[in-house]
C-alpha positions in Angstrom: -10.5 8.5 28.5 -7.5 6.1 28.3 -6.3 4.8 25.0 -7.4 1.2 25.8 -10.9 2.5 26.7 -11.0 4.4 23.4 -10.1 1.3 21.4 -12.8 -0.8 23.1 -15.4 1.9 22.6 -14.6 1.9 18.8 -14.7 -1.9 18.6 -18.1 -2.1 20.5 -19.6 0.7 18.4 -18.4 -1.0 15.2 -20.1 -4.3 16.4 -23.3 -2.5 17.2 -23.5 -0.3 14.2 -22.6 -3.1 11.8 -25.7 -4.9 12.9 -28.0 -1.9 13.0 -29.1 -2.0 9.4 -30.3 -5.6 9.7 -32.0 -5.2 13.1 -33.8 -1.9 12.5 -36.3 -1.2 9.8 -35.7 2.6 10.1 -33.2 4.4 7.9 -30.1 5.0 10.0 -32.1 3.7 13.0 -33.9 7.1 13.2 -36.0 7.9 10.2 -39.1 5.8 9.5 -39.6 4.8 5.9 -42.8 3.7 4.2 -41.3 0.7 2.3 -39.4 -2.3 3.5 -35.6 -2.0 3.2 -34.0 -4.2 0.6 -30.5 -5.6 0.8 -28.9 -2.8 -1.3 -30.3 -0.2 1.1 -29.1 -2.1 4.1 -25.6 -2.4 2.6 -25.5 1.3 1.8 -26.6 2.1 5.3 -23.9 -0.2 6.6 -21.3 1.8 4.6 -22.6 5.0 6.2 -22.2 3.5 9.6 -18.7 2.3 8.7 -17.7 5.9 7.9 -19.4 7.3 11.1 -17.6 4.8 13.3 -14.4 5.5 11.5 -14.9 9.2 12.2 -15.4 8.4 15.9 -12.1 6.5 15.8 -10.3 9.3 14.2 -11.7 11.8 16.7 -10.6 9.6 19.7 -7.2 9.0 18.2 -6.7 12.8 17.6 -7.8 13.5 21.1 -5.2 11.1 22.5 -2.3 12.3 20.3 -1.2 12.5 16.7 -3.2 10.6 14.1 -1.1 7.8 12.6 -1.0 7.6 8.8 -3.1 4.8 7.3 -2.7 3.2 3.9 -5.1 1.1 1.9 -4.3 -1.9 4.0 -5.9 -0.3 7.1 -9.1 0.4 5.2 -9.2 -3.1 3.7 -8.8 -4.7 7.1 -11.3 -2.4 8.9 -13.8 -2.8 6.1 -13.6 -6.6 6.2 -13.8 -6.5 10.0 -17.0 -4.4 9.8 -18.5 -6.9 7.4 -17.6 -9.7 9.7 -19.2 -7.9 12.6 -22.4 -7.6 10.5 -22.8 -11.4 10.1 -25.0 -11.9 13.2 -27.5 -9.3 12.0 -27.4 -10.6 8.4 -28.0 -14.1 9.7 -30.9 -12.9 11.8 -32.5 -11.0 9.0 -32.0 -13.3 6.0 -31.2 -16.8 7.2 -33.6 -17.4 10.1 -37.1 -18.3 9.4 -39.4 -15.7 11.0 -42.9 -16.6 11.9 -45.6 -14.3 10.5 
């Protein structure tokens, strides 16, 4: 896989996984739960997805060559990008009026 394809794969996975807690009522989109998820659980799940997508990015970067060192700025930017990617799912879950 080329470096450009790896980058686009990580960006698309981040976009999908950032919205997954708000679209799915299952825990980590796999495990059914007996109670409705609240916002705190959805944000915790989003944090787990952030680390899993980051692990995928590190794996793909290591496979293409040496891993570049990242400082706190890298994690601040990727964290805010992940939260920005989650906005459509948050809007769908909490700001749209759903018919019962």
